[in-house]
C-alpha positions as semicolon CSV with decimal commas, in nm:
position;residue;x (nm);y (nm);z (nm)
1;M;10,266;15,730;10,690
2;I;10,335;15,363;10,711
3;L;10,671;15,274;10,877
4;V;10,802;14,949;10,738
5;P;11,092;14,777;10,907
6;S;11,395;14,744;10,678
7;H;11,401;14,363;10,703
8;T;11,037;14,329;10,571
9;R;10,995;14,143;10,249
10;V;10,761;14,304;9,997
11;W;10,588;14,095;9,739
12;L;10,407;14,239;9,432
13;A;10,132;14,035;9,279
14;A;10,227;14,065;8,912
15;G;9,948;14,131;8,664
16;V;9,614;14,288;8,769
17;T;9,392;14,220;9,063
18;D;9,016;14,284;9,103
19;M;9,021;14,580;9,338
20;R;8,674;14,498;9,480
21;R;8,846;14,233;9,681
22;G;8,892;14,286;10,050
23;F;9,143;14,150;10,302
24;S;9,019;13,789;10,311
25;T;9,025;13,735;9,935
26;L;9,351;13,919;9,886
27;A;9,508;13,711;10,163
28;A;9,371;13,394;9,994
29;Q;9,526;13,508;9,670
30;A;9,865;13,565;9,845
31;E;9,844;13,210;9,988
32;K;9,719;13,025;9,681
33;V;9,854;13,216;9,381
34;L;10,174;13,363;9,525
35;E;10,228;13,056;9,749
36;L;10,320;13,271;10,051
37;D;10,218;13,273;10,413
38;T;10,006;13,582;10,487
39;Y;10,106;13,567;10,854
40;S;10,472;13,590;10,779
41;R;10,509;13,969;10,848
42;H;10,566;14,029;10,474
43;L;10,375;14,292;10,273
44;F;10,168;14,188;9,974
45;V;10,094;14,459;9,716
46;F;9,814;14,438;9,458
47;R;9,729;14,675;9,171
48;G;9,407;14,715;8,969
49;R;9,365;14,719;8,591
50;P;9,352;15,097;8,553
51;G;9,675;15,121;8,759
52;D;9,551;15,408;8,980
53;L;9,480;15,194;9,292
54;L;9,721;14,993;9,518
55;K;9,617;14,764;9,806
56;I;9,874;14,645;10,057
57;T;9,791;14,367;10,297
58;G;10,007;14,241;10,590
59;W;10,008;14,112;10,935
60;D;10,180;14,243;11,253
61;Q;10,175;14,158;11,619
62;Q;9,833;14,314;11,658
63;G;9,662;14,153;11,365
64;A;9,601;14,183;10,989
65;Y;9,572;14,506;10,802
66;L;9,476;14,632;10,455
67;F;9,591;14,972;10,321
68;S;9,487;15,129;9,994
69;K;9,609;15,422;9,796
70;R;9,461;15,590;9,486
71;H;9,648;15,813;9,254
72;E;9,439;16,116;9,168
73;K;9,656;16,184;8,859
74;G;9,868;15,920;8,688
75;R;9,923;15,550;8,754
76;F;10,149;15,337;8,969
77;V;10,456;15,193;8,809
78;W;10,427;14,814;8,783
79;P;10,641;14,529;8,657
80;A;10,566;14,399;8,309
81;A;10,519;14,039;8,427
82;K;10,166;13,905;8,360
83;D;10,145;13,669;8,652
84;G;10,340;13,538;8,945
85;K;10,522;13,745;9,217
86;V;10,802;13,995;9,225
87;S;11,007;14,069;9,538
88;V;11,111;14,429;9,595
89;T;11,269;14,617;9,886
90;T;11,082;14,870;10,098
91;A;11,274;15,148;9,931
92;Q;11,165;15,019;9,584
93;L;10,809;15,001;9,710
94;S;10,824;15,364;9,814
95;M;10,955;15,467;9,476
96;L;10,713;15,237;9,291
97;S;10,408;15,391;9,469
98;G;10,540;15,745;9,434
99;A;10,479;15,759;9,812
100;S;10,782;15,913;9,968
101;S;10,555;16,069;10,226
102;W;10,323;15,763;10,250
103;I;10,565;15,479;10,309
104;S;10,904;15,514;10,452
105;S;11,178;15,314;10,618
106;P;11,230;15,389;10,981
107;L;11,593;15,469;10,900
108;R;11,488;15,768;10,695
109;A;11,332;16,075;10,850
110;P;10,988;16,162;10,709
111;A;10,951;16,474;10,494
112;S;10,864;16,781;10,695
113;P;10,513;16,915;10,618
114;R;10,483;17,229;10,412
115;K;10,327;17,525;10,572
116;P;10,038;17,671;10,385
117;S;10,080;18,020;10,267
118;I;9,886;18,263;10,052
119;G;10,108;18,491;9,842
120;S;10,406;18,605;10,053
121;R;10,208;18,587;10,379
122;N;10,260;18,275;10,591
123;F;9,968;18,205;10,823
124;M;10,147;17,936;11,023
125;P;10,349;18,058;11,332
């Protein structure tokens, strides 16, 4: 799970992004196309054409990071804008990515894991 401070700004790169890009080229896209500072502690979210892959870049006190998430079934919800940037809250990012267990605000407790069971027998103590 990625804990995102509530004051963090989240920027979506509207349109589609080539998902073969790594951190350096996504950071360059955030700086040139979105006109934002990649070292500002904001999150930058990119989505590929099929809509099943998200990449999130950011920077914290320890350095830069790149997260990716792929939907096995379905697609990520995305704004209809063809280009530019869209600002969303961390809660909206969580809803947008369908990731209530993947991204959460530190103010909200994470969902408790489900215990595996077969039939009516529970194998976890």
